[in-house]
N, C-alpha and C positions, 0 to 999 in steps of 0.2 A: 369895295375893291374885291375881286374875285377872278376866277379863271375857269376855263373849260377847254377840254381836249376833245378835238374831233378828227375823224378821218379826212384826208385831204384827196382821196382818190380811191380807186378800186383796190389798192394795196393796203391792207389794214395796217401795215407797218408804217405808212406815212400819215404822220398826225401834225395838227397844228394847234398850238396853245393860244387860245383867244383870251387877252387880258381885257377885264372891264373894270370901270370905276375911276377913282382918283387916285393918283401915285403921289405920295408925300412921306415925310419922315415916319409917320406912324404906320402907314399901310405897307411900305416896302419891306420892312423886316418880316411882317406876317405872310406876305406874299412869297418871299424867299423860303421861308420854313415850309410852306405848304407845296410850294411848286419844285423845289429841288428833288424830292424823291421821284417825282414824275420825269423831270429832265434826265435825271440819271439812267432811266430805262429806255429813253428814246435814242435812235440811231442818228436821227437828224433833228436839229434844233430848229423849229419854225414858230415865230411868235407874231401874233396878229394884235396890233394896238389900235385897230379902227374903233373900238367901243371904249377907249379910255376917254373919261370925260375931263380930265384936267391933270396938269403937272405943276406942283407948287414948290418943288425943291430939287436940288441936284442929286437927291437920294435916287431918283429914278435912273439918272445917268450912272451912277455907281452901280446899279443892278445891270444895266446894260454891259458895262465894263467887266463885270463878274462873268456874265454869260460869254462875252467874247473870250476872256481868259480860259473858261472851262472848255468851251469848243476848241481852242487852239491847243490846249493841254491834251484833250482826249482824242483829237482828230476827228471831231464830228463837225458836219457841215451846220452852217448858222445863217438864219435869214430872219430879219425884222420887217414886217409889213406895216404900213400906215403908221409910222412913228409920229407922234403929234409935233406939231411945228415948234411949239415951245421947248420941247425936248431936243429937237435938232439944233435950235438956236443955243441952248445951254451948252450942248456938245461942241458947237463951233466957237463960243466964247472960251471954253475949256481947252480949246486947241486939239479937239480930236473930232472935228467934222469929217475930215477924210476917212478916218477909221470907221465911223459910223456908216458913211456912204458905202463902204466896201460890203456891208451886210444888209443894206437897206433896199427895199422894193416900194415904190410909191404906193 
């Protein structure tokens, strides 16, 4: 599990955080500690999950909920790209499918 920050346009203030690897109970806390200082510096929150190799627990869902709460609290825009189908299914089973859809791009 890792992440990389890249520019998403000619404006260097627009960045996307690409998440890679496997999301589970062991990797999520590490990801949170590493990524949160980066998240706090950004004006817009844009996460790309296209390189996530798997989701094996609801811990990944908890991470998304924390980012949603953070975005709402700080007034930052939020976008999730390419959420893994398994994570979307967990969200629907947990009753927050519509909330995830609000922030998701296919």
